[in-house]
N, C-alpha and C positions, 0 to 999 in steps of 0.2 A: 650546341654546335652550329655556328653561323652558316656553314656550308649546307646544312640540311633543313634550313628554314623553309617553310612552305611545303615540305615533303611530308605527306601523312605518315604518321608512325605506323610501323608494322604491327598488326594486331597479334597479340600474344595468344598462343594456343593454351588451352587448359590441360594441364598434365593430369594423368589418372590419379597420381598420388595426392593431388590437390583437391580432388573430389571427396567430400565427406564419405566416410565408410558407410554410414547409415543410409546415405542416398543409394549407394550401390546395392546394398542389401535389400532395400525397399524396392528398387527397380527390378532386381532379380526375382524377388518373391512375386511381384505383380505380373511379370512376364510368365513365370512358371505357372502361376495360378490360372492365367488366361489360357495357356496351352493345355493344361490339365482339364479345364472346364470344356474347352472346344473338343478335345479328344474324347472325353467321357460322354459328352452330349451326342456326338456323332456315333460313338459306339453303341450308346443306349438306343438311339433311334434305329440303327441297323440291326440290333439284336432283338428288337421287339417282335413277339410272335406275329406272324403274318396270317391273315385270312387267306387260305389257299386260293390262288387265282390262276386261271388258265392263261398261259403266256404264248402258246403256239400249238401246232399240231405236227405229227410225224409225217414228213413229206416222203421219205424213202428209208429203206433198211438195207444193209449190205453185210454179207458174210464173206470172209476170205479164208477158204479152207487151207490153202498153202500160203505161208508168209511170202510176200513180194510177188505173188502171181495175181492174175486178174480176179476181181471179186464177183460175187453173185448178188444181183438185186432180188430181194424176196419181198413178198407181201406180208409175211409174218415170220417171227423168229422166236425160238425158245431161249429163255435166259438160264444161265448156269453161273456158278461162282467164278469161272474163268472167262465169262463173256457169253456171247451167243453160242448155241450148240454148234460144234465143229468149226468155230471161227478161230483161225490161226492156231489150230492144233497140230498142223503139219508144217514141216520146214525142210528146205534143202540144206545139206551140210557137206563139207568137203572131207578129205581123208583124215583131217585132224578134228573132225566133229565141230568145226566152226561154221556159223551161219553163212549161207550164200544168198545174197539179196540183190535187189536192183542196183545197189551202190557198186556192185561188182559186175553184174550183167543187167543192164537196163532193159534188155530184150525180154526178161522174165515178165514184164508188164503185158506182153502179148500172149502169154499162155492162158488160154481160156479154161476155167474150171467149171465143172458141172457136178452137182451133188444131189444124190437121191437120199434125202434125209430119213426115209423110211427103211431103206435097205443098207444105208451107210456106204453106198458105192460112189467112189470119186473118179471122175473121168477128166483127163487132160487132153487138150488139142491145141494146135498151133499151126500157123501158115506153113504149107509144104511138109507137114508131118501127119502121119497116121495117129489116130487117137489111142489112148491107153487107159484102161480101167482097172481099179484096184478096190477090193472090199476091205474097208478099214477095220471092221469088227472081226473079220476072219484073220486078218493079219495081226490083230491084237493077240490072238491065241498062238500064232506060230512065229511071229517075227522076232528076230534077235533083239533082246533088251540091252541097252547100253546106258550107263550113267552119264549124264551131261557133264561137260567140263565145269570146273569150279567157277570160271569166269561167267558161265551162263547161269549156273545156280538154279536150274529148273527141274531138278530131280532126275528122272529117267525117261527114255523114249524107246519105242520099238521100231524096227526097220520095216519098210513097206515092200520089200522084195526087189529082186534083180530086174524085173521087166520095167518097172517105172524108173528105176535108177538108170538103166541103159537108155531109156527114152530121154531123160533129162541130160545125160552126158552127150547124146547125139544132138540135142537141141542147142546146147551151150558150146558144143565142140570142145569139151573138157573131159578129163577122166577122173575117176575116184569120187564122183558125187553120189550121194545117197539121199533118199527121201525118208524122213522119220516122222513119227507121230507120238505125242505125249502119252505116257501110261496113266492109268487111273490114279488119282491122288497126287500127281506131279504138278508142277507149276512153280513160278517164282514168287516168293513172299515179297510184299510191297513195303514192309516195315523199314528195310534199309534205305528205301528211296523216299517214302512219304512220312516216315516217323511212326511213332506208336499209334497215332490216330488211324492208321490203316488197318489196325486190328489183325484179323486172320486173312485178309484179302490176298489173293494170289492172282497171277495172270499167266496165260499160256505163252505163246511165242510173240505176242504183242510186246512192243518195246516197254511200255510203262503201265498202262491200266487195262482192265478187261474190256471197257467200252470207250469208244471215241465219238463224241457228239460235236457236230458242227451246225451252223445255222445258215440258211439261205441269204438272209439279210446281210450277214457279215461278209459273205462271198461277194455280194453285189457291191458293197462298200469298198471292198478290196479291189475289185475290178475298176471302179471309178478312180481310185488312187493309182493303180497300175497305168491306166490310160493317161493320167495327168503326168506321171513320171516320164512316159515315153514321148508325150507331146513336148515336154520341156526339153528333152534331149534332141528333138527334131531329127529323127532318123531311126532306122531299124524297123523291123517288122512288128506290127502291133500284136501283142499277146493277150488273149483272153483266157483267164484262168478257169479251168473246169473243176468242179467239186471232186472229181475222181482223183485229182492230184493229192488231195489230203486223206484219201482212203478212210472215210468215216464209217462207223457202224450205223449211226442214227443221224439223219439230217432233219432239222426242225425248221418249219416255215412259220411266218406270222409274228416273229419277234422283232425287236429293235436291233440294229447292228451292234454286235459285240456286247449285247446284254448278258450273254452267257458268262462274262467275267465275274458277275456278281452272284451267280447261282451257287448254292451250297447243297440243298437237298431238293430234288424234283421228283415228281411222279409221272411216269410215262406209261399210259394205259394202266395196268394193274401193278406195275413194278415201281419200286422206290429206289432211286439212285443217289449216291453220294458223289458230288462233283469234287474230285480229289485235287486237281490242279489244271492250270492252263497248259495246253499241250505244246511243248517245244517242237519246232519243225526243222527238218534237215534237208539235204540236197535232193532227197527222193521226191519232194514236192515239185522240183523243176523237171521231172521226167514226164513226158507225154504218155499217159496211161493207155492210149489207144495204139500208138505207133512204137513206143519204147524209145523215142528220140530223147536223148539227155541234153537239155539245154545247158546244164552246168559244165559239161565237158567242152563245150565250144566257147563259153563265155562265163567263167565261174563267178566273177565279181558282179556281173550284170544279170545273172540268171533270175528270172521271175518264177514264182512270186516272192522269193526270199529277198530280193533287192528292195522291193517296196515294203515288205513286212518289217525289215530291219529299221525302217525310218519311223515307224509308229507302233510297233507291236513287240518291243523288247521290254523286259522287266515288268511284264503284266502278269502278276499272280504267280509266276514261276521263277522270278529273278533270284529270290533268296534260295530256292531249291537248287537252281543252276549254279549259283556261286559256291555253295557249301558242299554240294554233292560230289561224291567220288565215282559215281557210276558213269560209264561212257555215254549212255543214252541222253544224259542231261549235260550238254556242253558247258564248260566254265565260261565261255564267251557270251553267256546269256542269249541263247538262241531265240529268235522271234517266235511268237506263239500264235496259234490259230486253232480254235476249238477247245474243248475241255475233255480231259480224261476222267472217267467215272467208274464206279463199281457199285454192285448191289449193297444195300444196307445188310449188316450181318444176319438179321432175322429172316431175310428172304433168299439167302444164298442157296438153300436146298429146295426152294419152292418150285422151280421150273415153271415159272409163269411165261406168258407170251406177250409180245409187243407186236402191234399191227400198224400198217400204214393207215393214217387217218386218226390214230389215237391222240387224245388230248395230252398236252404237256403242261403240267401244273407245278407252279413254284410253291414249295412248302416252307423254305427257309433261305434267307440270304446269308452271305458270308458275314462273319463278325470280325471286327478289328482290322488292323493293318496287315497282319500276317496270316489271316484265315485262309 
């Protein structure tokens, strides 16, 4: 064509059907072999037995006798199959026996709980309210026993009496609320949530696992990122996140930030814990645990720490659980995670060991594989 003289010819693209089939097969085998080698090597390195190594120390211990009320900082705590002794064994319920939590009344965060672990006496107090005391063991003998709703799946509980119920109703300015406590042998089985690997593990009124572990270094890193987020937006009140927002049982110091993502089995003092999953976090983390102020009610989309956590802590260890789970506590939207949920290894569930502030935290085993 004389009109196209001097114009470079368009380079013809190679069609897939023109590529020899043997080349495609060889390329696929090579790529597959490389991926398999990389995955198996990484898995083998991660699954190799570790020499037990101390990774931190117990900074603080916390027990929450009533779900959603203020916790108690203790120097030592006794472990049971359902968690620390008396931890989240009690709960406020409405007339339909459904849980009443800070998501409904953020002011529950201001209810101070005191527990005499020797006599099993629980005392509640709050601003502008007289205190009320109930003996849990005495009420266990006389309190009305009720089967928990199927949606709760926690067995049965007994009522703690009219006096404490009236106190809660007066505080919340609602009617029909009761305070209940789990009966012996009750609790929710974790197999539907964590799979058969959970064995016979149960939990009390805690959402997912008997123990919740957080690390001080991860909180420090989170606060750095929260500050960066707020500085980028150039406005608004600076928010410093307190560990109380996450309501942990065990706070560990001396670790690397978010090192807990890789823990599988750890020894805390004389207790051996299985780290079941990274803990998904909800709007309760946005409630000030000293004042009861709910940041999410004022600014849901920008409530900290969830806003910053969603940027870098989604799909970390719990993503597959959140996506496939049908339980409401694990949202399908892949909630951001902070801390790890743990349970006692089966052979120690009946041991009633103790964990104390200052105990060494020793890593016995790292997680294996992609979905461990």
